[in-house]
C-alpha positions as CSV (number, residue, x, y, z in Angstrom):
1,M,95.7,112.8,144.9
2,R,98.1,115.1,146.9
3,A,101.2,114.1,148.7
4,A,101.8,114.9,152.4
5,S,105.0,116.8,151.6
6,G,107.1,118.0,148.7
7,S,109.8,115.5,149.7
8,T,107.3,112.6,149.7
9,T,106.1,113.7,146.3
10,R,109.6,113.9,144.9
11,W,110.6,110.4,145.9
12,R,107.3,108.8,144.8
13,V,107.7,110.5,141.4
14,L,111.3,109.3,141.2
15,G,110.4,105.7,142.0
16,A,107.3,105.5,139.7
17,S,109.3,107.1,136.8
18,F,112.2,104.7,137.3
19,V,110.0,101.6,137.2
20,S,107.8,102.9,134.3
21,Y,110.8,103.8,132.1
22,G,112.4,100.5,132.9
23,F,109.4,98.6,131.6
24,D,109.5,100.9,128.5
25,A,113.0,99.7,127.9
26,M,112.2,96.1,128.6
27,D,109.4,96.3,125.9
28,F,111.8,97.5,123.2
29,M,114.5,95.0,124.2
30,I,112.0,92.1,124.1
31,L,111.5,92.7,120.4
32,A,115.3,93.0,119.7
33,L,116.0,89.8,121.5
34,S,113.2,88.0,119.7
35,L,113.9,89.2,116.2
36,A,116.1,86.3,115.2
37,L,113.5,83.7,116.3
38,I,110.5,85.7,114.8
39,S,112.4,85.9,111.5
40,Q,113.0,82.1,111.6
41,E,109.4,81.3,112.4
42,F,107.9,83.6,109.7
43,N,110.8,83.3,107.2
44,L,111.5,87.0,107.2
45,T,114.2,88.9,105.5
46,L,116.4,91.3,107.5
47,A,114.4,94.2,106.0
48,Q,111.1,92.7,107.0
49,A,112.3,92.0,110.5
50,G,113.5,95.7,110.7
51,L,110.0,96.8,109.9
52,L,108.7,95.3,113.1
53,S,110.8,97.8,115.0
54,T,110.0,100.6,112.6
55,A,106.2,100.0,113.2
56,G,106.6,100.6,117.0
57,M,108.7,103.6,116.5
58,I,106.3,105.2,114.1
59,G,103.7,104.8,116.9
60,V,106.3,106.5,119.2
61,G,106.5,109.5,116.9
62,V,102.7,109.9,116.8
63,S,102.4,109.7,120.6
64,S,105.0,112.4,121.1
65,L,102.3,114.8,120.1
66,L,99.2,113.1,121.6
67,V,100.6,112.2,125.1
68,G,102.6,115.4,125.4
69,W,99.5,117.5,124.7
70,Y,97.4,115.4,127.1
71,A,100.0,115.7,129.9
72,D,100.2,119.5,129.6
73,N,96.4,119.8,129.6
74,Y,95.3,117.1,131.9
75,G,98.2,116.2,134.1
76,R,101.5,114.3,134.3
77,R,100.2,111.5,136.5
78,R,97.3,110.6,134.4
79,A,99.3,110.7,131.2
80,L,102.0,108.5,132.6
81,M,99.5,105.9,133.9
82,F,97.7,105.6,130.6
83,S,101.0,105.4,128.6
84,V,102.4,102.6,130.7
85,A,99.1,100.7,130.7
86,N,98.8,101.0,126.9
87,F,102.2,99.5,126.1
88,A,101.8,96.8,128.7
89,V,98.5,95.5,127.3
90,F,99.6,95.6,123.6
91,T,103.0,94.1,124.2
92,A,101.5,91.1,126.0
93,A,99.0,90.8,123.2
94,V,101.8,89.9,120.8
95,Y,101.7,86.4,122.4
96,W,98.5,85.7,120.4
97,S,99.8,87.1,117.1
98,R,99.2,84.8,114.1
99,N,101.6,86.4,111.6
100,W,104.0,89.2,110.7
101,W,101.1,91.6,110.1
102,D,99.6,91.0,113.5
103,I,103.0,91.9,115.2
104,M,103.3,95.0,113.1
105,A,99.9,96.3,114.1
106,L,100.4,95.5,117.8
107,R,103.9,97.1,117.8
108,F,102.4,100.3,116.3
109,V,99.7,100.5,119.0
110,A,102.1,99.7,121.8
111,G,104.3,102.5,120.4
112,L,101.5,105.0,121.1
113,G,102.1,104.4,124.8
114,L,105.9,103.9,124.6
115,G,106.6,107.3,123.1
116,G,104.7,109.3,125.6
117,A,106.4,108.1,128.8
118,W,109.7,109.9,128.2
119,G,108.3,113.4,127.9
120,V,106.0,113.0,130.8
121,I,108.7,111.7,133.0
122,A,111.2,114.4,132.0
123,A,108.6,117.1,132.9
124,F,107.5,115.4,136.1
125,I,111.1,115.2,137.4
126,N,111.9,118.8,136.4
127,E,108.8,120.0,138.3
128,T,109.4,118.0,141.5
129,W,113.2,118.1,142.0
130,P,115.3,121.2,142.8
131,R,117.4,122.6,140.0
132,E,120.7,121.7,141.6
133,Q,119.7,118.0,141.8
134,R,117.7,117.8,138.6
135,G,120.5,116.4,136.3
136,R,121.3,113.6,138.7
137,A,117.6,112.8,139.4
138,I,116.6,112.6,135.7
139,A,119.8,110.7,134.9
140,F,119.0,108.2,137.6
141,V,115.4,107.7,136.4
142,L,116.5,107.3,132.8
143,S,119.2,104.9,133.8
144,S,116.3,102.5,134.3
145,W,116.6,102.0,130.5
146,P,119.6,99.8,130.7
147,V,118.2,98.1,133.8
148,G,115.1,97.2,131.7
149,Y,117.4,95.9,129.0
150,I,119.3,93.8,131.5
151,V,116.1,92.4,132.9
152,A,114.8,91.6,129.4
153,A,118.1,89.9,128.5
154,A,118.1,87.9,131.8
155,L,114.6,86.8,131.1
156,A,115.5,85.8,127.6
157,R,118.2,83.5,128.8
158,V,115.6,81.5,130.7
159,V,112.5,82.0,128.6
160,L,113.6,81.8,125.0
161,P,115.2,78.3,125.0
162,E,112.3,76.7,126.9
163,H,109.2,78.7,126.0
164,G,110.0,80.7,122.9
165,W,109.6,84.4,121.9
166,R,105.8,84.6,122.5
167,A,106.2,83.9,126.3
168,L,108.8,86.7,126.4
169,F,106.3,89.2,125.0
170,L,103.6,88.0,127.5
171,L,105.9,89.0,130.3
172,G,105.8,92.6,129.0
173,G,102.3,92.8,130.5
174,L,104.0,93.0,134.0
175,A,104.3,96.8,133.3
176,L,100.6,97.0,134.4
177,L,102.1,96.9,138.0
178,A,103.8,100.2,137.3
179,A,100.6,101.8,136.0
180,L,98.8,100.6,139.1
181,Y,101.5,102.1,141.4
182,V,101.2,105.5,139.6
183,A,97.4,105.4,140.0
184,L,97.5,104.6,143.7
185,A,100.5,106.3,145.1
186,V,101.8,109.1,142.9
187,P,100.4,112.6,143.3
188,E,100.1,115.2,140.6
189,S,102.8,117.8,140.0
190,E,102.0,120.9,142.2
191,Q,103.8,123.1,139.6
192,W,101.5,121.8,136.9
193,R,98.4,122.3,139.2
194,A,99.4,125.9,139.9
195,D,100.0,126.6,136.2
196,R,96.6,125.1,135.3
197,E,94.9,127.3,137.9
198,R,96.5,130.4,136.5
199,R,95.3,129.4,133.0
200,R,91.8,128.9,134.3
201,S,91.7,132.2,136.1
202,G,92.8,134.0,132.9
203,A,96.2,135.0,134.3
204,T,97.8,133.4,131.3
205,T,96.9,133.4,127.7
206,A,94.9,130.3,127.0
207,E,93.4,127.6,129.3
208,H,94.4,124.7,127.0
209,V,97.8,124.1,125.5
210,A,97.9,123.9,121.7
211,I,100.5,122.0,119.7
212,R,101.2,125.0,117.6
213,E,102.6,126.8,120.7
214,I,105.9,124.9,120.6
215,F,106.5,126.4,117.1
216,A,105.8,130.0,118.2
217,P,108.4,132.7,117.7
218,G,111.1,132.5,120.3
219,I,110.4,128.8,120.9
220,R,110.3,127.4,117.4
221,R,114.1,127.3,116.9
222,N,114.7,125.3,120.1
223,T,111.9,122.8,119.0
224,L,113.3,122.3,115.5
225,L,117.0,122.0,116.6
226,G,116.1,119.8,119.6
227,T,114.1,117.5,117.3
228,L,117.0,117.4,114.8
229,A,119.6,116.6,117.5
230,A,117.4,113.9,119.0
231,S,116.7,112.4,115.6
232,G,120.4,112.1,114.8
233,A,121.3,110.5,118.1
234,L,118.3,108.2,118.1
235,I,118.9,107.1,114.5
236,A,122.3,106.0,115.7
237,Y,121.1,104.4,118.9
238,W,118.1,102.5,117.5
239,G,119.9,101.6,114.3
240,A,122.7,100.0,116.3
241,N,120.7,98.5,119.2
242,T,117.9,97.0,117.2
243,W,120.5,94.8,115.4
244,L,123.2,94.2,118.0
245,P,121.6,91.0,119.3
246,T,121.2,89.6,115.7
247,Y,124.7,90.9,114.8
248,L,126.3,89.0,117.8
249,V,124.5,85.8,116.8
250,K,124.8,85.9,113.0
251,E,128.2,87.6,112.4
252,R,130.1,86.9,115.6
253,G,128.8,83.3,116.2
254,L,127.4,83.6,119.7
255,D,124.5,81.4,120.8
256,S,121.4,83.0,122.4
257,A,122.6,82.6,126.0
258,H,126.1,84.2,125.3
259,M,124.5,86.9,123.2
260,A,122.2,87.8,126.2
261,T,125.3,88.0,128.5
262,F,127.0,90.4,126.1
263,I,123.9,92.6,126.0
264,I,123.7,92.6,129.8
265,V,127.3,93.7,130.2
266,L,126.9,96.4,127.6
267,N,123.9,97.8,129.5
268,V,125.8,97.7,132.8
269,G,128.2,100.2,131.1
270,M,125.2,102.2,130.0
271,F,123.8,102.3,133.5
272,A,127.2,103.6,134.7
273,G,127.1,106.2,131.9
274,Y,123.8,107.6,133.1
275,Q,125.2,108.2,136.6
276,L,128.5,109.7,135.3
277,F,126.8,112.1,132.8
278,G,124.0,113.0,135.3
279,W,126.7,114.1,137.7
280,L,128.6,115.9,135.0
281,A,125.5,117.7,133.7
282,D,125.0,119.3,137.1
283,R,128.6,120.6,137.0
284,I,129.4,121.6,133.5
285,G,125.8,121.9,132.0
286,Q,123.7,119.5,129.9
287,R,124.8,120.9,126.5
288,R,128.5,120.3,127.1
289,T,127.8,116.9,128.5
290,L,125.8,115.9,125.5
291,M,128.7,116.9,123.3
292,I,130.9,114.5,125.2
293,C,128.4,111.7,124.9
294,F,128.1,112.1,121.1
295,A,131.8,112.4,120.6
296,G,132.4,109.1,122.4
297,G,129.7,107.4,120.4
298,T,131.0,108.7,117.1
299,L,134.5,107.2,117.8
300,L,133.7,104.0,119.5
301,L,130.7,102.5,117.6
302,P,132.6,101.8,114.4
303,L,135.4,100.2,116.5
304,Y,132.9,97.9,118.2
305,A,131.4,96.9,114.9
306,A,134.9,96.0,113.5
307,V,136.2,93.9,116.4
308,R,136.2,90.2,115.8
309,D,138.0,88.9,118.9
310,E,135.3,87.6,121.3
311,T,137.0,88.7,124.5
312,L,137.7,92.2,123.3
313,L,134.2,92.5,122.0
314,F,132.9,91.5,125.4
315,W,134.9,94.1,127.3
316,L,134.5,96.9,124.7
317,G,130.7,96.5,125.0
318,P,130.3,98.3,128.4
319,V,132.7,101.1,127.2
320,V,130.5,101.8,124.2
321,G,127.4,101.5,126.5
322,V,128.7,104.4,128.6
323,F,128.2,106.8,125.7
324,F,124.7,105.5,124.9
325,A,123.5,107.3,128.0
326,F,122.8,110.6,126.2
327,T,119.1,110.4,127.0
328,G,119.9,111.4,130.6
329,P,121.3,114.8,129.7
330,F,118.5,115.2,127.1
331,G,116.0,114.6,129.9
332,A,117.3,117.6,131.9
333,Y,118.1,119.8,128.9
334,F,114.9,119.7,126.8
335,P,112.4,120.5,129.5
336,A,114.5,123.5,130.6
337,L,114.0,125.0,127.1
338,Y,110.2,125.4,127.7
339,P,107.9,127.1,130.1
340,T,105.8,124.9,132.5
341,R,102.7,125.0,130.3
342,L,104.6,123.6,127.3
343,R,107.1,121.4,129.1
344,S,105.8,117.9,128.6
345,L,104.7,118.6,125.0
346,G,107.9,120.4,124.0
347,A,110.4,118.1,125.6
348,G,108.4,115.0,124.6
349,F,108.0,116.2,121.0
350,C,111.8,116.8,120.6
351,F,112.7,113.4,122.0
352,S,109.8,111.2,120.9
353,F,109.3,112.7,117.5
354,G,113.0,112.1,117.1
355,R,112.4,108.5,117.9
356,G,109.7,108.5,115.2
357,V,112.1,109.9,112.7
358,A,114.5,107.2,113.7
359,A,111.8,104.6,113.0
360,L,113.1,103.9,109.5
361,A,116.6,103.2,110.7
362,P,116.1,99.6,111.6
363,Y,114.5,98.9,108.2
364,F,117.1,100.7,106.1
365,L,120.0,99.3,108.1
366,G,118.5,95.8,107.8
367,S,118.2,96.3,104.0
368,L,121.7,97.7,103.8
369,A,123.0,94.8,105.8
370,M,122.0,92.4,103.1
371,S,124.8,93.8,101.0
372,I,127.4,95.2,103.5
373,G,126.6,93.1,106.6
374,L,125.3,94.1,110.0
375,S,128.7,95.2,111.1
376,G,128.9,97.7,108.3
377,S,125.4,99.0,109.0
378,I,126.1,99.4,112.8
379,A,129.4,101.3,112.0
380,L,127.5,103.8,109.8
381,C,125.3,104.7,112.8
382,A,128.2,106.7,114.2
383,L,127.2,109.4,111.6
384,G,124.0,110.0,113.5
385,F,126.0,110.8,116.7
386,L,128.2,113.1,114.8
387,G,125.2,115.0,113.3
388,A,123.7,115.3,116.8
389,A,126.9,116.8,118.2
390,L,127.0,119.4,115.4
391,V,123.3,120.4,116.1
392,I,123.8,120.6,119.9
393,W,126.8,122.9,119.3
394,R,124.4,125.4,117.8
395,M,121.8,125.3,120.6
396,P,121.7,127.5,123.7
397,E,122.7,126.7,127.3
398,A,119.6,125.8,129.3
């Protein structure tokens, strides 16, 4: 499929990417919002509940290689469509799970689609939007993450009290609508097409992209440091966000409806952060913007975990959420470190393999919380942001 014009292509890619990534976020949040009820039904410890999140994120780590390789060899459009369809189907399938093991297996398979979407989207936007608008475009697309969280939390307010956690997972199947839109309306990246033709004609080295190429001399350092930075930031983010709903219920005494409201407000702040840091990245550069994000997260996350006053906790949530928007600058920064032929694989590996490394964070923090509490575990996540800042400081400007 080819678009009538570059402008048409650009906006279709933007819209499809926004909706697809929003459903990606909704999928993750559905699990976080359901953990307390799943734990109650299956009599799980905090560590066992954390493993449900870990299983999905291990799938994410595996998919960073599979989907990135597929997108660079066979196209952005096809890879995005398959990624979204995969996590839609296997998220909805949790509705029929019989036990903890069923959920674990389904979360792993769903993760094989969830991990691929980010790298494909980042490459797609970088190849269809002009350089001077790229930071804002990718920030807008990735700001669908808090939108997905907000939608999931709003649905949880209605669905969980009346229909339970299984019905919430079933609604995750709505992501198939996004996959259908990609299939019917979104054209392939012309930059990717041109690069594929050069490879086929022998104008470049090899027709097919190999995973080892992102570890070649001259590229390896960026891949390793980028993965390390993403790992630190995502350990902090996933460690905190997996447990925030449970923390608000168990340690701050909120009921499920009020907890959902707190999560919605936090993610409104995160949405604003994406727009702010997207604008800032186009002016001062992605690397400096990332440093600001990580500095804010390092300082504010322990403060949020320590607050006991309900009103202050409510208003501090969106302030903390602003600094959770680091994936926007990542989305502009990582693809710019790689040539077109390696863009989806390289950027996707850094980010999604980082999510795979972060997979154990929910489990370990859940285990740690059994002795120091969830507030203590969430506060420790700030160390991940600090580590990410130190790594980014050593990386080049894109």
